[in-house]
C-alpha positions as a Python dict, from the first residue, in 0.01 Angstrom:
ca = {
    (1, 'M'): (0, 0, 0),
    (2, 'K'): (-232, -1, -242),
    (3, 'F'): (-7, -121, -501),
    (4, 'P'): (108, -442, -318),
    (5, 'L'): (-291, -521, -253),
    (6, 'L'): (-397, -477, -612),
    (7, 'I'): (-93, -705, -773),
    (8, 'T'): (-217, -996, -449),
    (9, 'L'): (-555, -913, -623),
    (10, 'L'): (-457, -1000, -947),
    (11, 'L'): (-248, -1268, -873),
    (12, 'A'): (-514, -1471, -665),
    (13, 'G'): (-709, -1403, -919),
    (14, 'S'): (-455, -1550, -1183),
    (15, 'A'): (-405, -1951, -957),
    (16, 'Q'): (-808, -1928, -914),
    (17, 'A'): (-815, -1911, -1309),
    (18, 'Q'): (-507, -2164, -1446),
    (19, 'D'): (-628, -2392, -1147),
    (20, 'K'): (-977, -2394, -1331),
    (21, 'T'): (-791, -2453, -1651),
    (22, 'V'): (-614, -2799, -1511),
    (23, 'K'): (-929, -2898, -1364),
    (24, 'Q'): (-1049, -2890, -1718),
    (25, 'L'): (-794, -3050, -1944),
    (26, 'Q'): (-734, -3313, -1621),
    (27, 'S'): (-1155, -3386, -1681),
    (28, 'E'): (-1084, -3425, -2111),
    (29, 'A'): (-761, -3634, -2085),
    (30, 'G'): (-963, -3889, -1918),
    (31, 'R'): (-1281, -3866, -2130),
    (32, 'T'): (-1324, -4199, -2277),
    (33, 'I'): (-1293, -4112, -2710),
    (34, 'S'): (-1640, -4294, -2851),
    (35, 'K'): (-1580, -4434, -3158),
    (36, 'A'): (-1803, -4391, -3460),
    (37, 'P'): (-1967, -4711, -3518),
    (38, 'D'): (-1845, -4851, -3875),
    (39, 'T'): (-2125, -4835, -4132),
    (40, 'T'): (-1947, -5040, -4427),
    (41, 'A'): (-2125, -5346, -4505),
    (42, 'R'): (-1863, -5649, -4499),
    (43, 'T'): (-1853, -5808, -4828),
    (44, 'W'): (-1701, -6118, -4735),
    (45, 'R'): (-1769, -6367, -4408),
    (46, 'R'): (-1483, -6647, -4391),
    (47, 'G'): (-1480, -6908, -4225),
    (48, 'G'): (-1417, -7286, -4126),
    (49, 'I'): (-1426, -7574, -3845),
    (50, 'Y'): (-1104, -7798, -3853),
    (51, 'G'): (-1154, -8102, -3596),
    (52, 'L'): (-937, -8417, -3444),
    (53, 'N'): (-1072, -8768, -3298),
    (54, 'L'): (-860, -9002, -3212),
    (55, 'S'): (-913, -9365, -3034),
    (56, 'Q'): (-681, -9659, -2947),
    (57, 'G'): (-731, -9940, -2747),
    (58, 'S'): (-502, -10275, -2727),
    (59, 'L'): (-566, -10579, -2555),
    (60, 'S'): (-298, -10803, -2358),
    (61, 'N'): (-422, -11175, -2263),
    (62, 'W'): (-829, -11046, -2197),
    (63, 'A'): (-1072, -11368, -2220),
    (64, 'A'): (-1355, -11172, -2369),
    (65, 'G'): (-1147, -11118, -2733),
    (66, 'G'): (-1078, -10856, -2934),
    (67, 'D'): (-796, -10689, -3114),
    (68, 'D'): (-469, -10653, -2923),
    (69, 'F'): (-446, -10295, -3070),
    (70, 'S'): (-668, -10089, -3249),
    (71, 'L'): (-662, -9739, -3356),
    (72, 'S'): (-884, -9462, -3571),
    (73, 'V'): (-796, -9155, -3671),
    (74, 'N'): (-1064, -8876, -3839),
    (75, 'S'): (-1016, -8535, -3935),
    (76, 'L'): (-1212, -8273, -4139),
    (77, 'L'): (-1192, -7965, -4259),
    (78, 'S'): (-1516, -7716, -4323),
    (79, 'L'): (-1357, -7394, -4483),
    (80, 'F'): (-1665, -7139, -4683),
    (81, 'A'): (-1614, -6804, -4799),
    (82, 'F'): (-1905, -6592, -4910),
    (83, 'Y'): (-1946, -6246, -5094),
    (84, 'K'): (-2188, -6053, -5082),
    (85, 'K'): (-2229, -5718, -5202),
    (86, 'D'): (-2581, -5522, -5421),
    (87, 'K'): (-2747, -5754, -5615),
    (88, 'H'): (-2447, -5957, -5669),
    (89, 'S'): (-2303, -6273, -5422),
    (90, 'W'): (-2041, -6581, -5443),
    (91, 'D'): (-2046, -6895, -5232),
    (92, 'N'): (-1775, -7081, -5214),
    (93, 'T'): (-1724, -7411, -4999),
    (94, 'L'): (-1458, -7708, -4933),
    (95, 'D'): (-1519, -7964, -4734),
    (96, 'F'): (-1216, -8271, -4694),
    (97, 'N'): (-1280, -8563, -4434),
    (98, 'L'): (-979, -8826, -4418),
    (99, 'G'): (-1028, -9135, -4224),
    (100, 'Y'): (-787, -9380, -4084),
    (101, 'L'): (-800, -9737, -3896),
    (102, 'R'): (-579, -10028, -3799),
    (103, 'T'): (-617, -10335, -3630),
    (104, 'T'): (-439, -10632, -3554),
    (105, 'S'): (-685, -10882, -3724),
    (106, 'L'): (-772, -10642, -4045),
    (107, 'G'): (-454, -10413, -4076),
    (108, 'S'): (-479, -10062, -4232),
    (109, 'R'): (-767, -9927, -4446),
    (110, 'K'): (-904, -9564, -4507),
    (111, 'N'): (-1277, -9562, -4334),
    (112, 'D'): (-1349, -9172, -4485),
    (113, 'D'): (-1189, -9011, -4773),
    (114, 'R'): (-1334, -8738, -4956),
    (115, 'V'): (-1311, -8378, -5135),
    (116, 'D'): (-1627, -8157, -5218),
    (117, 'L'): (-1576, -7828, -5346),
    (118, 'L'): (-1844, -7648, -5446),
    (119, 'S'): (-1837, -7182, -5582),
    (120, 'K'): (-2153, -7104, -5661),
    (121, 'Y'): (-2254, -6700, -5835),
    (122, 'G'): (-2584, -6544, -5795),
    (123, 'R'): (-2764, -6224, -5924),
    (124, 'A'): (-3096, -6089, -5722),
    (125, 'V'): (-3388, -6098, -5906),
    (126, 'S'): (-3611, -6030, -5635),
    (127, 'R'): (-3612, -6015, -5241),
    (128, 'H'): (-3493, -6417, -5197),
    (129, 'W'): (-3465, -6534, -5543),
    (130, 'N'): (-3115, -6476, -5738),
    (131, 'A'): (-3014, -6627, -6091),
    (132, 'A'): (-2719, -6890, -6058),
    (133, 'A'): (-2439, -7027, -6208),
    (134, 'L'): (-2285, -7373, -5999),
    (135, 'V'): (-1938, -7564, -6026),
    (136, 'N'): (-1894, -7840, -5809),
    (137, 'A'): (-1615, -8054, -5826),
    (138, 'R'): (-1580, -8439, -5610),
    (139, 'T'): (-1343, -8667, -5607),
    (140, 'Q'): (-1150, -8889, -5289),
    (141, 'L'): (-731, -8855, -5247),
    (142, 'F'): (-677, -9224, -5207),
    (143, 'K'): (-689, -9578, -5309),
    (144, 'G'): (-996, -9747, -5146),
    (145, 'Y'): (-1099, -10151, -5148),
    (146, 'S'): (-1354, -10372, -5062),
    (147, 'Y'): (-1286, -10671, -4867),
    (148, 'T'): (-1351, -11001, -4830),
    (149, 'T'): (-1243, -11266, -4617),
    (150, 'D'): (-916, -11369, -4784),
    (151, 'T'): (-868, -11071, -5045),
    (152, 'R'): (-926, -10677, -5136),
    (153, 'T'): (-1070, -10530, -5407),
    (154, 'L'): (-962, -10221, -5595),
    (155, 'T'): (-1304, -10012, -5619),
    (156, 'S'): (-1178, -9609, -5617),
    (157, 'A'): (-852, -9384, -5655),
    (158, 'F'): (-747, -9005, -5665),
    (159, 'L'): (-994, -8941, -5992),
    (160, 'S'): (-1134, -9247, -6026),
    (161, 'P'): (-1446, -9149, -5979),
    (162, 'A'): (-1439, -8733, -5981),
    (163, 'Y'): (-1802, -8603, -6054),
    (164, 'L'): (-1778, -8268, -6204),
    (165, 'L'): (-2085, -8082, -6265),
    (166, 'A'): (-2184, -7742, -6465),
    (167, 'S'): (-2544, -7618, -6348),
    (168, 'L'): (-2750, -7277, -6434),
    (169, 'G'): (-3069, -7160, -6276),
    (170, 'M'): (-3256, -6994, -5948),
    (171, 'D'): (-3095, -7064, -5611),
    (172, 'Y'): (-3424, -6968, -5357),
    (173, 'K'): (-3231, -6782, -5001),
    (174, 'P'): (-3500, -6685, -4758),
    (175, 'N'): (-3256, -6644, -4478),
    (176, 'D'): (-2863, -6650, -4346),
    (177, 'R'): (-2926, -7091, -4304),
    (178, 'L'): (-3048, -7224, -4589),
    (179, 'S'): (-2996, -7245, -4963),
    (180, 'V'): (-3188, -7434, -5206),
    (181, 'F'): (-3031, -7424, -5601),
    (182, 'L'): (-3301, -7561, -5811),
    (183, 'S'): (-3137, -7639, -6258),
    (184, 'P'): (-3340, -7823, -6495),
    (185, 'L'): (-3028, -7723, -6727),
    (186, 'T'): (-2717, -7908, -6592),
    (187, 'A'): (-2462, -8075, -6717),
    (188, 'R'): (-2252, -8371, -6507),
    (189, 'W'): (-1864, -8552, -6597),
    (190, 'I'): (-1764, -8871, -6417),
    (191, 'V'): (-1449, -8960, -6461),
    (192, 'V'): (-1223, -9279, -6368),
    (193, 'R'): (-855, -9191, -6430),
    (194, 'D'): (-773, -9565, -6298),
    (195, 'D'): (-689, -9774, -6605),
    (196, 'T'): (-727, -10055, -6402),
    (197, 'L'): (-1097, -9925, -6227),
    (198, 'A'): (-1161, -9741, -6635),
    (199, 'A'): (-1108, -10095, -6799),
    (200, 'K'): (-1349, -10243, -6566),
    (201, 'G'): (-1643, -9990, -6657),
    (202, 'Y'): (-1687, -9857, -6310),
    (203, 'Y'): (-1943, -9616, -6275),
    (204, 'G'): (-2121, -9580, -6538),
    (205, 'V'): (-1769, -9532, -6776),
    (206, 'E'): (-1768, -9767, -7098),
    (207, 'P'): (-1509, -10030, -7070),
    (208, 'G'): (-1209, -9906, -7137),
    (209, 'K'): (-1310, -9527, -7118),
    (210, 'H'): (-1212, -9267, -6867),
    (211, 'S'): (-1460, -9057, -6880),
    (212, 'R'): (-1876, -9040, -6923),
    (213, 'Q'): (-2123, -8719, -7022),
    (214, 'E'): (-2403, -8658, -6868),
    (215, 'F'): (-2742, -8444, -6907),
    (216, 'G'): (-2997, -8360, -6666),
    (217, 'A'): (-3170, -8176, -6383),
    (218, 'F'): (-2993, -8109, -6068),
    (219, 'V'): (-3060, -8000, -5699),
    (220, 'T'): (-2882, -7923, -5383),
    (221, 'A'): (-2991, -7817, -5054),
    (222, 'T'): (-2827, -7629, -4761),
    (223, 'Y'): (-2888, -7575, -4442),
    (224, 'L'): (-2662, -7430, -4169),
    (225, 'K'): (-2840, -7402, -3795),
    (226, 'N'): (-2715, -7407, -3472),
    (227, 'L'): (-3013, -7554, -3312),
    (228, 'T'): (-2869, -7510, -2928),
    (229, 'T'): (-2618, -7304, -2755),
    (230, 'N'): (-2360, -7604, -2834),
    (231, 'L'): (-2579, -7800, -3081),
    (232, 'T'): (-2493, -7723, -3478),
    (233, 'Y'): (-2645, -7905, -3795),
    (234, 'K'): (-2501, -7868, -4122),
    (235, 'G'): (-2664, -8071, -4388),
    (236, 'R'): (-2638, -8076, -4760),
    (237, 'L'): (-2879, -8310, -4994),
    (238, 'D'): (-2767, -8363, -5379),
    (239, 'L'): (-3058, -8480, -5644),
    (240, 'F'): (-2933, -8497, -6001),
    (241, 'S'): (-3146, -8688, -6293),
    (242, 'N'): (-3040, -8799, -6632),
    (243, 'Y'): (-3208, -8696, -6901),
    (244, 'R'): (-3020, -8957, -7167),
    (245, 'H'): (-3067, -9264, -6914),
    (246, 'K'): (-3341, -9384, -6716),
    (247, 'P'): (-3388, -9010, -6590),
    (248, 'Q'): (-3633, -9194, -6300),
    (249, 'N'): (-3361, -9348, -6066),
    (250, 'V'): (-3192, -8979, -5915),
    (251, 'D'): (-2886, -9002, -5786),
    (252, 'V'): (-2896, -8874, -5435),
    (253, 'F'): (-2551, -8761, -5247),
    (254, 'F'): (-2639, -8666, -4819),
    (255, 'S'): (-2448, -8536, -4585),
    (256, 'N'): (-2458, -8479, -4283),
    (257, 'M'): (-2298, -8366, -3903),
    (258, 'F'): (-2415, -8339, -3571),
    (259, 'S'): (-2128, -8121, -3374),
    (260, 'V'): (-2220, -8114, -2968),
    (261, 'K'): (-1952, -7879, -2783),
    (262, 'L'): (-1828, -7998, -2478),
    (263, 'W'): (-1534, -7816, -2312),
    (264, 'K'): (-1371, -7564, -2486),
    (265, 'L'): (-1206, -7689, -2763),
    (266, 'V'): (-1348, -8048, -2712),
    (267, 'A'): (-1640, -8121, -2942),
    (268, 'A'): (-1828, -8471, -2998),
    (269, 'T'): (-1939, -8545, -3393),
    (270, 'W'): (-2130, -8709, -3585),
    (271, 'N'): (-2172, -8784, -3916),
    (272, 'V'): (-2373, -8975, -4183),
    (273, 'D'): (-2382, -8998, -4529),
    (274, 'L'): (-2579, -9158, -4753),
    (275, 'I'): (-2506, -9192, -5133),
    (276, 'Y'): (-2760, -9390, -5410),
    (277, 'D'): (-2595, -9428, -5770),
    (278, 'D'): (-2785, -9660, -5965),
    (279, 'D'): (-2471, -9638, -6221),
    (280, 'V'): (-2243, -9769, -5933),
    (281, 'R'): (-2278, -10108, -5953),
    (282, 'L'): (-2023, -10238, -5725),
    (283, 'F'): (-2265, -10472, -5476),
    (284, 'G'): (-2484, -10809, -5419),
    (285, 'A'): (-2395, -11123, -5621),
    (286, 'G'): (-2079, -11082, -5830),
    (287, 'H'): (-2062, -10691, -5720),
    (288, 'R'): (-2321, -10624, -5988),
    (289, 'S'): (-2566, -10440, -5806),
    (290, 'A'): (-2592, -10118, -5721),
    (291, 'A'): (-2753, -10041, -5340),
    (292, 'L'): (-2782, -9752, -5042),
    (293, 'Q'): (-2478, -9662, -4946),
    (294, 'V'): (-2437, -9555, -4536),
    (295, 'K'): (-2155, -9421, -4306),
    (296, 'S'): (-2168, -9317, -3970),
    (297, 'L'): (-1845, -9201, -3820),
    (298, 'V'): (-1900, -9073, -3444),
    (299, 'G'): (-1613, -8935, -3230),
    (300, 'I'): (-1521, -8728, -3031),
    (301, 'G'): (-1169, -8513, -2979),
    (302, 'L'): (-1034, -8158, -3114),
    (303, 'Q'): (-1254, -7854, -3243),
    (304, 'V'): (-1144, -7554, -3355),
    (305, 'K'): (-1385, -7271, -3527),
    (306, 'F'): (-1184, -6999, -3711),
}
């Protein structure tokens, strides 16, 4: 009788041990495995915004008057790719704006057209300062006209004008939102590829020629900030002074975009551009005067951030 009792005790102890082992395995299997944080520094940041605003109206037997039909379409695409590693940085941005307007009385015409590519390389020399080199190209894609009551006059076309700029200087970056590039050594080329516009000597290019080279000082400041949870501001100010011709007449290019997120993919935008170039003498009596150019576009539509 001793042997059966001993066997029974051994089997009971073995069963208890197995049950404990099974419970331990089940506990370990259900445990959440925590992943070690990734400490690898991000060398690239990429993203952008695409927006599309559309408005349409129609009238029939409308006593108050107005165009029988109107259609406005405006789109913007803003891309960026920023590289940062050790003392080296490389900032790239591309802005593309295009707008179209059609009404019964005015016909079809564009109301926005800009392609702007900027690339800037910098090497840190202190906490907030970089020695930097910058290149910038700005033009439009389609023909543009100035309109009078009975006629229209060609004023722009693809690469007419185009502004190409190469610059060496210092870049001040106190934070991720603000960058101020200062350069006393800047070369700029103004290109007028269209023969008709070149023959008239538009944009400071001598009549019959297709380009003009300038040398001067250049400043560009960019600022991007979320002013509130739903309100974003993006601005850029370019200033250029030509050492060789009237350096006191500084060329100004100032672009601003305010964006308010209304609901998921819907946003309201306000784009304001200010340009002054003393060599662009297309205004006033006889179209021979320079003037401050102002463009303001307000719209509500689709906006996608990526």
